[in-house]
Structures are given as C-alpha cells and as structure tokens.
C-alpha angles and dihedrals in degrees: 000000000000129000097166122132101263118250123218114254122255108255136169093226143021120264113236117227137195123192120209115198093029092160094063129101096256098046095082089057090057091044091052092048094049091048088061093055113084092206096053123091120181106211104168142015130199135198136146087230104073093179090068101025102049097055089052091052092046091052089057096042087242131138118257128219135176093201116061095199090055089050094050091050094048100041106030093200125200091228130023117204115202120201102159127122113294100258090060095053099086100052094040090050093050091047092049093049092048089050088061100259131128111232137227107184129184121248133301094046089213139338097251133032095238088063090048089054089053092051092049091048090051091052091050092045094050097038091234129131125253121199127178118211099250094144094164089075087072095055110118092235091053093045089052092049091047092050092051092050095046091047090058095247095140098030127207116001119268103168144336132208127184127178121177129178113203103177114197129172133219087258090061093059089050093060091086132010092228095060116110094009129119093225095044102040108005088231139356125234091011095051102031114029103019105049089093091050094047090045093054091047092053093039093054105030100022126240120304122239097221134031135195105193136189124185128177142167103232109148112024137056095240135118097239138057122293093177134040141168132180140186114218136201119201126212091260092051095259115146128230141184133200131179134174137168142177088215096065133085143162103066135074126238111280125200119184120185114180122193137176092259101036147324142247129212123187117193111171105313094334116105119195116194121196123191122196124214110224108013117265091250093052093041094051092048100044113023110105094209113095092210101026122132127210121252108276123203113196128201123180122195129182104209109179127184138069097236089238100313109219088006089065093052092052094044089050091051092053090047091050091053093048094044096042095238138116119273114253094249096043127163101271095046092045091049089069093075093046090049089053093047092050091046092053092052094044092048092050094054093042091045092221141083119282127201127226133274088058119238098256096201094048093051093045091054092048092049092047091051091049092049091049092049093244091124131032135200121244118251 
C-alpha cells in the first residue's frame, strides 16, 4: 500500500501535450498540474472560444487553435488532454488516439456506455493509452481503503452504503447553457457531480450485477436529474444503496463497505476500520448467544491529502507510458461508473431492475428520446 505523493517518472525527454477545451472551468487545473511536472510541455491549446482560450495559450507560450482536429494534425502531441463538455469526449478521444496520441480525458469518459466501448476499442486498436481523470483514486484515504480490501482484511462483501451531498445553486446551472441538459451533459448529478462517487464505489467494492434506480428533478429548474438513489445487488448476493443530490448540504460523503471479516467507513478523510473476531459467518453459525455480537476491534485514521489531484493522474500516465503498463484509471476500469450511472437512469424510466452490463441499444434509445424532448423526467 502506498500513499506517497507520486513522483514524476524518469524520462529522456519531455512529453508534449495539447489541451482541448482550454476555455473551460477545469482546464486551468490541468494546466497548473502539468506545469509542476518537469517532463510535461504544453505546446498547444484549443477552444472554440478564442477570447478565453487564446490568452491562456499566449500565457504558456503555446500555439492556439479553434479546431482540435487541425491541432492534432499540426502538433502530433504525445498526450492529448480533453476538457470539453461530456458529449464531445468520445469522438475527440477516438480522433486523438487515431492521431497517435495517448489520451487523458475528463470524467465522465462519455455520456453512454456504447461510446465508452468505442473509446476503449480505439485505444486497443491504436495501441495507445486511455486514462480518465478519476484523481480521487489517488487520495491516501482511498489508497488505504483499497489496500485493505485487496488484502482481504474485510473479507467477502456483506453490504455497501454510499451517501453524497453535492449542493449546487441556481447560479451554478447558469454558468453554461449546456449544464443540466440531456443534449449538453447527458444527465446532471449522475453525469457531472457523481462520477467520482460512482467510480470510488466500483473501484472499492466492485460493480454490482443488478440495479434498481430512481432519478428525479426536485430542486432545480433543469431538464435532468438533481437527485438519485439506487438499490444494488452484487454478484455474491450482497445488497447496496447509494444516494446523491445537488439539493442537500450539511454532511460529508460517507462510504460504508461491510464484509464478513470487517468493515470500512470513509467520512471525508477519516477512515474507520472494524475487524470482526470471529468472522460474521462463523459467529452467526456457532455462537450460542441469540443476541451476541462478535468481538469488534476499531481503528480510526485521519488520512488527509489528495496525493496531487490532477498532478497524480498526469504523473501516472507518464509512468504508464515509460513502464509499458496501463494507467490506474484506464478505460475498462473507468467504464464501470458510467455503466452504473446509465443503469440507474434506465432502471428509473423502465421502473424495474436492470442487469449489468447495460443494454446498449435500450439506453441509446432512451437518451436519444430525452435529447429530442420525446420523454421527460418527473419532477
């Protein structure tokens, strides 16, 4: 288990970078991260809004483009960073990979799983690497929890519970016309705020096999969901529950993962580990007391830090290239959270449980109908 601040890989040359969508809110965070990496050199930026994008390029001494395909053809970067609205991710990723670049793309990787499949296939076909910007995987508290789970400390899964408040105001949705729209985002809290939450759930506990989803618009004047909840069933039969909303405040994200041998609870940066003696299965079967509980050892750790955030994602991509391995948040592992998000939405509209993997054709038809205004979400 490692929680160290990641170090940039030793390389004989700098990696050249382009950033598409440089005028957006998240692009400066990537620029700042790359500027801290000695082996990163930003050579070109692209945005359809030259008023915002060109000054950012000029400040870096980089070339500026308004057409990303023209930029890819002219620059041929080592790594293409994509920071555009979600519906553009898939095609821009495929085009970048086919232009010979490795890709770091913002979350979510796409708005529907069929597009994610296409991105993964393009990476495999071109032999290039695809990383999704799930920087929270690198947080020391998450790395510690992942190590405990992988080491067998909590044993087979018994239950999961995740609750996440993502308060947003009316002013937030006015920042850009595409926010909270089916055409512009493909969803709201599920596709914008909660991808990190869904990713951590799948990264730590694995993906469920069945989902009962419920999405609603309760607090904002937007097309898409601002609140969701879902019941989950895991391959071994264990249940789970997840809920998130942009209309809730006052509590921190909570992740509970209960196993036969122990349990983990993450609240903010505090990780509480419980160890059962004997295991729940053994205790239930053999303890003579009808109400007896197993012995429980509790350890609480406050593990602050983000391990570099976006810096960690970019350092990991460079290391993956140098070492000939996959990045830690590669396409197939990142697809799990998109699969879950799509399953929750599809289940809500179908008013029944859906199994994973999601029916690609069924979800594509639903999303197309929502984008065309043929179907609407309940308030």
